[in-house]
HTML snippet that shows the backbone in 3Dmol.js (N, CA, C, O; Angstrom):
<script src="https://3Dmol.org/build/3Dmol-min.js"></script>
<div id="view" style="width:600px;height:400px;position:relative"></div>
<script>
const pdb = `
ATOM      1  N   MET A   1      71.420  96.730  32.199  1.00  0.00           N
ATOM      2  CA  MET A   1      70.984  98.088  32.098  1.00  0.00           C
ATOM      3  C   MET A   1      70.621  98.366  33.787  1.00  0.00           C
ATOM      4  O   MET A   1      70.208  97.441  34.485  1.00  0.00           O
ATOM      5  N   ILE A   2      70.811  99.615  34.277  1.00  0.00           N
ATOM      6  CA  ILE A   2      70.395  99.750  35.627  1.00  0.00           C
ATOM      7  C   ILE A   2      69.448 101.069  35.198  1.00  0.00           C
ATOM      8  O   ILE A   2      69.168 101.548  34.099  1.00  0.00           O
ATOM      9  N   ALA A   3      69.057 101.463  36.676  1.00  0.00           N
ATOM     10  CA  ALA A   3      68.296 102.776  36.585  1.00  0.00           C
ATOM     11  C   ALA A   3      68.484 103.523  38.026  1.00  0.00           C
ATOM     12  O   ALA A   3      68.222 102.975  39.097  1.00  0.00           O
ATOM     13  N   LEU A   4      68.958 104.804  37.898  1.00  0.00           N
ATOM     14  CA  LEU A   4      69.651 105.166  39.209  1.00  0.00           C
ATOM     15  C   LEU A   4      68.897 107.039  39.498  1.00  0.00           C
ATOM     16  O   LEU A   4      69.165 108.111  38.957  1.00  0.00           O
ATOM     17  N   GLY A   5      68.316 106.812  40.141  1.00  0.00           N
ATOM     18  CA  GLY A   5      67.458 108.006  40.784  1.00  0.00           C
ATOM     19  C   GLY A   5      66.428 107.922  41.618  1.00  0.00           C
ATOM     20  O   GLY A   5      66.249 106.766  42.002  1.00  0.00           O
ATOM     21  N   GLU A   6      65.593 108.794  42.095  1.00  0.00           N
ATOM     22  CA  GLU A   6      64.370 108.737  42.967  1.00  0.00           C
ATOM     23  C   GLU A   6      63.224 109.280  42.103  1.00  0.00           C
ATOM     24  O   GLU A   6      63.312 110.160  41.247  1.00  0.00           O
ATOM     25  N   VAL A   7      62.018 108.524  42.522  1.00  0.00           N
ATOM     26  CA  VAL A   7      60.912 108.498  41.763  1.00  0.00           C
ATOM     27  C   VAL A   7      59.931 109.774  42.695  1.00  0.00           C
ATOM     28  O   VAL A   7      59.706 109.497  43.873  1.00  0.00           O
ATOM     29  N   GLY A   8      59.468 110.908  42.235  1.00  0.00           N
ATOM     30  CA  GLY A   8      58.637 111.881  42.950  1.00  0.00           C
ATOM     31  C   GLY A   8      57.083 111.310  42.672  1.00  0.00           C
ATOM     32  O   GLY A   8      56.742 110.441  41.869  1.00  0.00           O
ATOM     33  N   LEU A   9      56.524 111.832  43.298  1.00  0.00           N
ATOM     34  CA  LEU A   9      55.195 111.697  43.340  1.00  0.00           C
ATOM     35  C   LEU A   9      54.170 111.619  41.975  1.00  0.00           C
ATOM     36  O   LEU A   9      53.334 110.744  41.748  1.00  0.00           O
ATOM     37  N   SER A  10      54.541 112.963  41.033  1.00  0.00           N
ATOM     38  CA  SER A  10      54.062 113.109  40.276  1.00  0.00           C
ATOM     39  C   SER A  10      54.700 112.276  39.059  1.00  0.00           C
ATOM     40  O   SER A  10      54.162 112.333  37.954  1.00  0.00           O
ATOM     41  N   GLY A  11      55.833 111.513  39.267  1.00  0.00           N
ATOM     42  CA  GLY A  11      56.370 110.563  38.271  1.00  0.00           C
ATOM     43  C   GLY A  11      57.604 111.300  37.908  1.00  0.00           C
ATOM     44  O   GLY A  11      57.947 110.709  36.884  1.00  0.00           O
ATOM     45  N   GLU A  12      58.205 111.939  38.056  1.00  0.00           N
ATOM     46  CA  GLU A  12      59.477 113.201  38.042  1.00  0.00           C
ATOM     47  C   GLU A  12      60.643 112.187  38.592  1.00  0.00           C
ATOM     48  O   GLU A  12      60.519 111.556  39.642  1.00  0.00           O
ATOM     49  N   ILE A  13      62.022 112.104  37.568  1.00  0.00           N
ATOM     50  CA  ILE A  13      63.247 111.149  38.093  1.00  0.00           C
ATOM     51  C   ILE A  13      63.817 112.497  38.835  1.00  0.00           C
ATOM     52  O   ILE A  13      63.776 113.573  38.238  1.00  0.00           O
ATOM     53  N   ARG A  14      64.296 112.402  40.031  1.00  0.00           N
ATOM     54  CA  ARG A  14      65.288 113.407  40.652  1.00  0.00           C
ATOM     55  C   ARG A  14      66.691 112.806  40.737  1.00  0.00           C
ATOM     56  O   ARG A  14      66.884 111.666  40.316  1.00  0.00           O
ATOM     57  N   ARG A  15      67.510 113.413  41.177  1.00  0.00           N
ATOM     58  CA  ARG A  15      69.191 113.136  41.387  1.00  0.00           C
ATOM     59  C   ARG A  15      68.934 112.539  42.769  1.00  0.00           C
ATOM     60  O   ARG A  15      67.909 112.649  43.442  1.00  0.00           O
ATOM     61  N   VAL A  16      70.075 111.877  43.068  1.00  0.00           N
ATOM     62  CA  VAL A  16      70.151 111.353  44.300  1.00  0.00           C
ATOM     63  C   VAL A  16      71.790 111.378  44.564  1.00  0.00           C
ATOM     64  O   VAL A  16      72.457 111.301  43.532  1.00  0.00           O
ATOM     65  N   GLY A  17      72.407 111.460  45.606  1.00  0.00           N
ATOM     66  CA  GLY A  17      73.567 111.788  46.222  1.00  0.00           C
ATOM     67  C   GLY A  17      74.554 110.709  45.973  1.00  0.00           C
ATOM     68  O   GLY A  17      74.230 109.589  46.368  1.00  0.00           O
ATOM     69  N   GLY A  18      75.882 110.870  45.295  1.00  0.00           N
ATOM     70  CA  GLY A  18      76.767 109.819  45.253  1.00  0.00           C
ATOM     71  C   GLY A  18      76.793 109.243  43.685  1.00  0.00           C
ATOM     72  O   GLY A  18      77.401 108.217  43.379  1.00  0.00           O
ATOM     73  N   THR A  19      76.063 110.035  42.770  1.00  0.00           N
ATOM     74  CA  THR A  19      75.672 109.563  41.522  1.00  0.00           C
ATOM     75  C   THR A  19      77.120 109.190  40.724  1.00  0.00           C
ATOM     76  O   THR A  19      77.329 108.077  40.243  1.00  0.00           O
ATOM     77  N   GLY A  20      77.807 109.992  40.684  1.00  0.00           N
ATOM     78  CA  GLY A  20      79.143 109.360  40.139  1.00  0.00           C
ATOM     79  C   GLY A  20      79.668 108.251  40.510  1.00  0.00           C
ATOM     80  O   GLY A  20      80.113 107.560  39.594  1.00  0.00           O
ATOM     81  N   ARG A  21      79.781 107.772  41.775  1.00  0.00           N
ATOM     82  CA  ARG A  21      80.368 107.139  42.516  1.00  0.00           C
ATOM     83  C   ARG A  21      79.499 105.766  42.307  1.00  0.00           C
ATOM     84  O   ARG A  21      80.086 104.684  42.284  1.00  0.00           O
ATOM     85  N   ARG A  22      78.072 105.852  42.156  1.00  0.00           N
ATOM     86  CA  ARG A  22      77.328 104.536  41.714  1.00  0.00           C
ATOM     87  C   ARG A  22      77.683 104.261  40.313  1.00  0.00           C
ATOM     88  O   ARG A  22      78.251 103.232  39.946  1.00  0.00           O
ATOM     89  N   LEU A  23      77.363 105.118  39.635  1.00  0.00           N
ATOM     90  CA  LEU A  23      77.544 104.736  38.211  1.00  0.00           C
ATOM     91  C   LEU A  23      79.131 104.312  38.001  1.00  0.00           C
ATOM     92  O   LEU A  23      79.395 103.417  37.199  1.00  0.00           O
ATOM     93  N   ALA A  24      80.028 104.882  38.635  1.00  0.00           N
ATOM     94  CA  ALA A  24      81.259 103.939  38.564  1.00  0.00           C
ATOM     95  C   ALA A  24      81.440 102.613  38.772  1.00  0.00           C
ATOM     96  O   ALA A  24      81.986 101.775  38.055  1.00  0.00           O
ATOM     97  N   GLU A  25      80.785 102.488  40.110  1.00  0.00           N
ATOM     98  CA  GLU A  25      80.754 101.052  40.478  1.00  0.00           C
ATOM     99  C   GLU A  25      79.994 100.114  39.804  1.00  0.00           C
ATOM    100  O   GLU A  25      80.285  98.921  39.717  1.00  0.00           O
ATOM    101  N   ALA A  26      78.723 100.814  39.177  1.00  0.00           N
ATOM    102  CA  ALA A  26      77.909  99.815  38.014  1.00  0.00           C
ATOM    103  C   ALA A  26      78.569  99.536  36.577  1.00  0.00           C
ATOM    104  O   ALA A  26      78.342  98.586  35.829  1.00  0.00           O
ATOM    105  N   ALA A  27      79.414 100.575  36.396  1.00  0.00           N
ATOM    106  CA  ALA A  27      80.345  99.817  34.966  1.00  0.00           C
ATOM    107  C   ALA A  27      81.432  99.202  35.378  1.00  0.00           C
ATOM    108  O   ALA A  27      81.946  98.515  34.495  1.00  0.00           O
ATOM    109  N   ARG A  28      82.211  99.193  36.843  1.00  0.00           N
ATOM    110  CA  ARG A  28      82.715  97.854  37.172  1.00  0.00           C
ATOM    111  C   ARG A  28      82.340  96.826  37.239  1.00  0.00           C
ATOM    112  O   ARG A  28      83.101  95.859  37.206  1.00  0.00           O
ATOM    113  N   GLN A  29      81.008  96.724  37.356  1.00  0.00           N
ATOM    114  CA  GLN A  29      80.153  95.301  37.559  1.00  0.00           C
ATOM    115  C   GLN A  29      80.149  94.728  36.230  1.00  0.00           C
ATOM    116  O   GLN A  29      80.289  93.516  36.067  1.00  0.00           O
ATOM    117  N   GLY A  30      79.967  95.695  35.090  1.00  0.00           N
ATOM    118  CA  GLY A  30      79.835  95.589  33.819  1.00  0.00           C
ATOM    119  C   GLY A  30      78.549  96.005  33.409  1.00  0.00           C
ATOM    120  O   GLY A  30      78.037  95.350  32.501  1.00  0.00           O
ATOM    121  N   TYR A  31      77.997  96.838  33.825  1.00  0.00           N
ATOM    122  CA  TYR A  31      76.456  97.371  33.197  1.00  0.00           C
ATOM    123  C   TYR A  31      76.980  98.384  32.386  1.00  0.00           C
ATOM    124  O   TYR A  31      77.861  99.155  32.768  1.00  0.00           O
ATOM    125  N   GLN A  32      76.369  98.407  31.072  1.00  0.00           N
ATOM    126  CA  GLN A  32      76.584  99.338  30.068  1.00  0.00           C
ATOM    127  C   GLN A  32      75.974 100.572  29.703  1.00  0.00           C
ATOM    128  O   GLN A  32      76.613 101.401  29.055  1.00  0.00           O
ATOM    129  N   VAL A  33      74.559 100.810  30.129  1.00  0.00           N
ATOM    130  CA  VAL A  33      73.575 101.433  29.990  1.00  0.00           C
ATOM    131  C   VAL A  33      72.787 101.691  31.255  1.00  0.00           C
ATOM    132  O   VAL A  33      72.176 100.854  31.920  1.00  0.00           O
ATOM    133  N   ALA A  34      72.922 103.200  31.511  1.00  0.00           N
ATOM    134  CA  ALA A  34      72.166 103.583  32.802  1.00  0.00           C
ATOM    135  C   ALA A  34      71.064 104.510  32.322  1.00  0.00           C
ATOM    136  O   ALA A  34      71.300 105.385  31.488  1.00  0.00           O
ATOM    137  N   PHE A  35      69.659 104.288  32.934  1.00  0.00           N
ATOM    138  CA  PHE A  35      68.739 105.690  33.001  1.00  0.00           C
ATOM    139  C   PHE A  35      69.113 106.490  34.071  1.00  0.00           C
ATOM    140  O   PHE A  35      69.437 106.010  35.157  1.00  0.00           O
ATOM    141  N   VAL A  36      69.083 107.966  33.780  1.00  0.00           N
ATOM    142  CA  VAL A  36      69.683 108.652  35.012  1.00  0.00           C
ATOM    143  C   VAL A  36      68.654 109.990  34.773  1.00  0.00           C
ATOM    144  O   VAL A  36      68.065 110.257  33.725  1.00  0.00           O
ATOM    145  N   PRO A  37      68.620 110.618  35.827  1.00  0.00           N
ATOM    146  CA  PRO A  37      67.920 111.946  35.652  1.00  0.00           C
ATOM    147  C   PRO A  37      68.876 112.827  35.025  1.00  0.00           C
ATOM    148  O   PRO A  37      70.102 112.719  35.048  1.00  0.00           O
ATOM    149  N   PRO A  38      67.991 113.941  34.319  1.00  0.00           N
ATOM    150  CA  PRO A  38      68.878 115.088  33.665  1.00  0.00           C
ATOM    151  C   PRO A  38      70.154 115.582  34.567  1.00  0.00           C
ATOM    152  O   PRO A  38      70.123 115.312  35.768  1.00  0.00           O
ATOM    153  N   ASP A  39      71.190 116.240  34.074  1.00  0.00           N
ATOM    154  CA  ASP A  39      72.278 116.756  34.489  1.00  0.00           C
ATOM    155  C   ASP A  39      72.866 115.671  35.792  1.00  0.00           C
ATOM    156  O   ASP A  39      73.042 116.100  36.932  1.00  0.00           O
ATOM    157  N   ALA A  40      73.109 114.319  35.431  1.00  0.00           N
ATOM    158  CA  ALA A  40      73.425 113.531  36.340  1.00  0.00           C
ATOM    159  C   ALA A  40      75.215 113.316  36.395  1.00  0.00           C
ATOM    160  O   ALA A  40      75.854 112.603  37.169  1.00  0.00           O
ATOM    161  N   GLY A  41      75.667 114.108  35.406  1.00  0.00           N
ATOM    162  CA  GLY A  41      77.186 114.234  35.237  1.00  0.00           C
ATOM    163  C   GLY A  41      77.752 113.549  34.283  1.00  0.00           C
ATOM    164  O   GLY A  41      76.981 113.006  33.492  1.00  0.00           O
ATOM    165  N   PRO A  42      78.858 113.417  34.126  1.00  0.00           N
ATOM    166  CA  PRO A  42      79.541 112.313  33.036  1.00  0.00           C
ATOM    167  C   PRO A  42      79.443 110.859  33.408  1.00  0.00           C
ATOM    168  O   PRO A  42      79.299 110.322  34.507  1.00  0.00           O
ATOM    169  N   ALA A  43      79.572 110.320  32.082  1.00  0.00           N
ATOM    170  CA  ALA A  43      79.182 108.827  32.090  1.00  0.00           C
ATOM    171  C   ALA A  43      80.761 108.495  32.589  1.00  0.00           C
ATOM    172  O   ALA A  43      81.737 109.232  32.449  1.00  0.00           O
ATOM    173  N   PRO A  44      80.714 107.256  33.169  1.00  0.00           N
ATOM    174  CA  PRO A  44      81.890 106.599  33.355  1.00  0.00           C
ATOM    175  C   PRO A  44      82.362 105.605  31.864  1.00  0.00           C
ATOM    176  O   PRO A  44      81.502 105.394  31.009  1.00  0.00           O
ATOM    177  N   ALA A  45      83.532 105.156  31.729  1.00  0.00           N
ATOM    178  CA  ALA A  45      83.881 104.689  30.523  1.00  0.00           C
ATOM    179  C   ALA A  45      83.382 103.383  30.337  1.00  0.00           C
ATOM    180  O   ALA A  45      83.364 102.498  31.192  1.00  0.00           O
ATOM    181  N   GLY A  46      82.904 103.298  28.967  1.00  0.00           N
ATOM    182  CA  GLY A  46      82.183 101.969  28.795  1.00  0.00           C
ATOM    183  C   GLY A  46      80.651 102.045  29.414  1.00  0.00           C
ATOM    184  O   GLY A  46      80.040 101.003  29.653  1.00  0.00           O
ATOM    185  N   MET A  47      80.093 103.294  29.648  1.00  0.00           N
ATOM    186  CA  MET A  47      78.757 103.466  29.818  1.00  0.00           C
ATOM    187  C   MET A  47      78.208 104.328  29.218  1.00  0.00           C
ATOM    188  O   MET A  47      78.782 105.413  29.126  1.00  0.00           O
ATOM    189  N   ARG A  48      77.057 104.157  28.675  1.00  0.00           N
ATOM    190  CA  ARG A  48      75.839 104.954  28.071  1.00  0.00           C
ATOM    191  C   ARG A  48      75.120 105.546  28.871  1.00  0.00           C
ATOM    192  O   ARG A  48      74.489 104.797  29.617  1.00  0.00           O
ATOM    193  N   LEU A  49      74.932 106.875  29.040  1.00  0.00           N
ATOM    194  CA  LEU A  49      73.964 107.252  30.178  1.00  0.00           C
ATOM    195  C   LEU A  49      72.646 107.765  29.232  1.00  0.00           C
ATOM    196  O   LEU A  49      72.841 108.438  28.220  1.00  0.00           O
ATOM    197  N   VAL A  50      71.539 107.446  29.591  1.00  0.00           N
ATOM    198  CA  VAL A  50      70.157 107.836  29.120  1.00  0.00           C
ATOM    199  C   VAL A  50      69.359 108.684  29.977  1.00  0.00           C
ATOM    200  O   VAL A  50      68.876 108.176  30.988  1.00  0.00           O
ATOM    201  N   GLU A  51      69.110 110.152  29.667  1.00  0.00           N
ATOM    202  CA  GLU A  51      68.512 110.836  30.601  1.00  0.00           C
ATOM    203  C   GLU A  51      67.230 110.874  30.397  1.00  0.00           C
ATOM    204  O   GLU A  51      66.740 111.187  29.312  1.00  0.00           O
ATOM    205  N   VAL A  52      66.433 110.496  31.626  1.00  0.00           N
ATOM    206  CA  VAL A  52      65.080 110.781  31.209  1.00  0.00           C
ATOM    207  C   VAL A  52      64.403 111.666  32.691  1.00  0.00           C
ATOM    208  O   VAL A  52      64.887 111.719  33.821  1.00  0.00           O
ATOM    209  N   GLY A  53      63.212 112.251  32.192  1.00  0.00           N
ATOM    210  CA  GLY A  53      62.891 113.265  33.289  1.00  0.00           C
ATOM    211  C   GLY A  53      61.565 112.823  34.119  1.00  0.00           C
ATOM    212  O   GLY A  53      61.188 113.383  35.148  1.00  0.00           O
ATOM    213  N   ASP A  54      60.947 111.762  33.516  1.00  0.00           N
ATOM    214  CA  ASP A  54      59.994 111.291  34.117  1.00  0.00           C
ATOM    215  C   ASP A  54      59.564 109.619  33.781  1.00  0.00           C
ATOM    216  O   ASP A  54      59.804 109.204  32.647  1.00  0.00           O
ATOM    217  N   LEU A  55      59.087 108.921  34.540  1.00  0.00           N
ATOM    218  CA  LEU A  55      58.391 107.631  34.261  1.00  0.00           C
ATOM    219  C   LEU A  55      58.157 107.023  33.004  1.00  0.00           C
ATOM    220  O   LEU A  55      58.561 105.945  32.565  1.00  0.00           O
ATOM    221  N   GLY A  56      57.465 107.862  32.517  1.00  0.00           N
ATOM    222  CA  GLY A  56      56.881 108.001  31.076  1.00  0.00           C
ATOM    223  C   GLY A  56      57.986 108.091  30.093  1.00  0.00           C
ATOM    224  O   GLY A  56      57.946 107.352  29.109  1.00  0.00           O
ATOM    225  N   SER A  57      58.898 108.860  30.244  1.00  0.00           N
ATOM    226  CA  SER A  57      60.192 108.588  29.309  1.00  0.00           C
ATOM    227  C   SER A  57      61.016 107.314  29.494  1.00  0.00           C
ATOM    228  O   SER A  57      61.649 106.763  28.593  1.00  0.00           O
ATOM    229  N   VAL A  58      60.924 106.851  30.948  1.00  0.00           N
ATOM    230  CA  VAL A  58      61.606 105.568  30.822  1.00  0.00           C
ATOM    231  C   VAL A  58      60.478 104.502  30.156  1.00  0.00           C
ATOM    232  O   VAL A  58      61.024 103.777  29.325  1.00  0.00           O
ATOM    233  N   PHE A  59      59.585 104.335  30.257  1.00  0.00           N
ATOM    234  CA  PHE A  59      58.771 103.409  29.507  1.00  0.00           C
ATOM    235  C   PHE A  59      58.781 103.588  28.027  1.00  0.00           C
ATOM    236  O   PHE A  59      58.874 102.669  27.213  1.00  0.00           O
ATOM    237  N   ALA A  60      58.680 104.793  27.769  1.00  0.00           N
ATOM    238  CA  ALA A  60      58.671 104.915  25.939  1.00  0.00           C
ATOM    239  C   ALA A  60      60.098 104.518  25.602  1.00  0.00           C
ATOM    240  O   ALA A  60      60.099 103.839  24.575  1.00  0.00           O
ATOM    241  N   ARG A  61      61.119 104.671  26.025  1.00  0.00           N
ATOM    242  CA  ARG A  61      62.792 104.096  25.581  1.00  0.00           C
ATOM    243  C   ARG A  61      62.765 102.658  25.894  1.00  0.00           C
ATOM    244  O   ARG A  61      63.634 101.944  25.394  1.00  0.00           O
ATOM    245  N   LEU A  62      61.799 102.115  26.724  1.00  0.00           N
ATOM    246  CA  LEU A  62      62.167 100.456  26.928  1.00  0.00           C
ATOM    247  C   LEU A  62      61.346  99.786  26.122  1.00  0.00           C
ATOM    248  O   LEU A  62      61.865  98.755  25.694  1.00  0.00           O
ATOM    249  N   LEU A  63      60.000 100.030  25.664  1.00  0.00           N
ATOM    250  CA  LEU A  63      59.137  99.854  24.557  1.00  0.00           C
ATOM    251  C   LEU A  63      59.482 100.167  23.570  1.00  0.00           C
ATOM    252  O   LEU A  63      58.754 100.026  22.588  1.00  0.00           O
TER     253      LEU A  63
END
`;
const viewer = $3Dmol.createViewer("view");
viewer.addModel(pdb, "pdb");
viewer.setStyle({}, {cartoon: {color: "spectrum"}});
viewer.zoomTo();
viewer.render();
</script>
């Protein structure tokens, strides 16, 4: 599992540059699940994207 994005001061998760390239590399290395900000783009083959808007959403899904 990986997490990809930038955390804002109020806890929101924002997109970062090169999201598709980063996700493709993570999938190549064997990661199967990625926590990403909304509208991160399509998932690479073999990877499931979990869209989260803020840190609270991340922790709710983990716990």
